[in-house]
N, C-alpha and C positions, 0 to 999 in steps of 0.2 A: 719324481717317480712316473710322471705321465708318459715319458718316452718309452717306458717298459710295458705299458698297458696292453698292447697288442699281444705280447708274449704271455703276460700273466693271465689274460682273459682265456688263453688256451690251456693254462696249467690246470691239471686235475684237482689241485688243492682249492681252486677258486671257482669251480663249476657252479653255475646258477647264482652267481653273485655279480650284480651290476657294476659298471665302471665307477660310478660315484660312490657306491658302498665300498668297493675295493680300495679306492684311494683313502677313504676314512679308516678302513681296516688296517692298511699298511702302517698308517700313522699310529693307530692303537697298538699294533703289534711291535712297534719299534723296529720296523724292517730297515736293513741297511744293505747297500750294494758294495761289493769289493771286486777288484780286478786282479786276475792272476795270469802270469806269463806261462808259457808251455813248460810242463814238467814241474811246476811249482806245487807245493803241497797245500791243498785247501783245508783238509782236516787230517791230523796226524794220529796214527795208531798210538793208543795209550792215553790220549787226551780225553777229558770228560765229554760225554755225549750230551751237548747242550743245545746245539743248533740244528735246525732243518734247513737244507740248502735247496735252492731252485736255480737251475741253469738258465740264464737269460741269453747268453751267447756263448759260442764255442762248445766244448764238451769236456767231461771229466771221466776218469776211470776209477772204479772202486777196486782196489787191489789188496791182496793179502800176502804177506811174506812169511815163510816158515823159518825155523831156527837156523837153517843153513843158507838162507837168503834166496830161496827159490820163490819166484813170483807167480801168483795165480790172479788172473783178471776175473773178477766176479761179474762185473757188468760195466757197460758204457752208458753214461747219462748225457742226453742232449736236450736242447730247449724244446718244450718248456717243462721238462720232467723234474721230479723231486728226488732228493737223496738224503740218506742218514735219518729219515723220519722214524724208522723202527727203533734204532738205538736211542734216539732222543726221547721218544715216548716211553721207552723202558727205563729211562734214566740210567743207562749203562755207565758205570763209573769210569770205564776205560774203553775207548773205541777198539774193536778187534780188527779194524781195517784202516787203510789209508786212502784218502781221496786225493787224486792228482789231476791237475789240469792237463788234458790231452792236447790242447792248443790254447792260444790266448783266449781267456774266458771271463765273462762277467757273471758273478754269482750273487743272488740275493740270500741273505741269512736271516732267519727268523728264530728268535728265542722260543724254544718249545714250551716253556712255562707260560708265556703269553698266549700261545696257541691253545693249550689244553684248559686253561682257566679263564673264564669270562672276566672281562674288566668291569670296573665300577660303573661304566656307562651302560652295561647290560645290553650290548649290541645284539639285535635280533639275528643278524647274519652270522654271528659267531657260532651258533648252533649248526648252521649249514657248513661252516668251515670244518668243524669237528666231524660231521658226517662224511664230508669229502675226504678227510684224512683217514678215517676208518676204511673207506672204500678203496683208497689208494693202497693202504697196507694189505688189504685182501688181494688186490691185483698183483702186488709185488710177491705175495706168497705163491701165486700161480706161476709167475716167472721163475721164482726160485726152484720150484719143482721141475720146470723145464730144464733148468741148468743141471739139476741132479740127474735127470733122465739122460742128458747128453754125456756127462762125465762118468756115469755108471756103466757105459758100454765097455766091452772088454778090449776092443782093438782101436787103434788110431783111425782106421778106415770107418768103423762103425760110428765113432764119435764125430768125425768130420761130416759124414753123410747125414747123420741125425741133425746136426747143427744146420747144414746147408738146406735140408728139406724144410726145417722150421722157418728159416729165413725166406725161402721161396714161397711158402704158404702165407707168411706175414705180408710179403710184397705183392702176392697175388699174381706172380708171373715167374717164368723160368729164369730170367736174367735179373740180377739184383746186385747191390753193393753191400759189402760188410764193413763194419767200422774198425777193422783190424788190419795191420800189416802181418807178415808171416810169423814174426816172433810173438806178437800180441795174440794172434790166433792160437798159436801153440800154448801160450800161457793160459788162455781162456779154456782150451780143451784139456789142459793139464797133460800135455804130451811133449815129447822131445821135438825140437824144431826140425832137426835133420830127418827124423822119421816122418814128420808131417809133410815136409817138402817131397820126400820120396813117394809118399802115398798119393799126393796131388799129381805128381808126374805120372804115376801108374794109372790113375783114373783118367787122366787126359789121353794117354795112349789107348786105353780101353774104350774111349769114346763115351765115357759116363758124364764127363763135365768139360767145360772150357773155362779158362780164367785168365785174367790179366790184371795184376795188382789187386785192387779191392773188388774187381768185378768178376762175378761168377755166373755161369750159365749151366743149368742142368739139362743134359741132352736126352 
């Protein structure tokens, strides 16, 4: 596990926990690392919500498919971020989402039962871990409300511009990269791809933005 320490030290789940304590904790939690090829399912919809995932390398998408097979991308998770913790903590009997590797990825899996319940060793740093988990869940709630704010807009143009302005604010500059291709961006914004492409072309002609593949600039 030592090769992953630099990533795990930056993970919000392990904030304020020293490297030596972290190694002991991972052993106590029964942590395991699995590798997934691109487009491979990391966690499947309908499966019991048992594990908390941490992205060590690569990235994963949290997606939801409706009855007709229409896909919505809820979020993209990159190192050293955590995913599926809300479902695992709630002991959801069946996951309502699917987690898919967006590229070749290494994922650390923690059994949530070991995270929420202190072990017989009564590790002092376990309380810090639970505090960090609660803080992470609160931050995810804020992000979820941002997603609602984006998708609740009436038009494709409003959804796109709301999303891009949030990305610019997060990056702290007018030029930034987004983690989506055009189809994935349409799935995230919950709009039709052709309509999205037409709106992007219109905004470019109007001088509102410039873009090339994943790179956008607000003018």
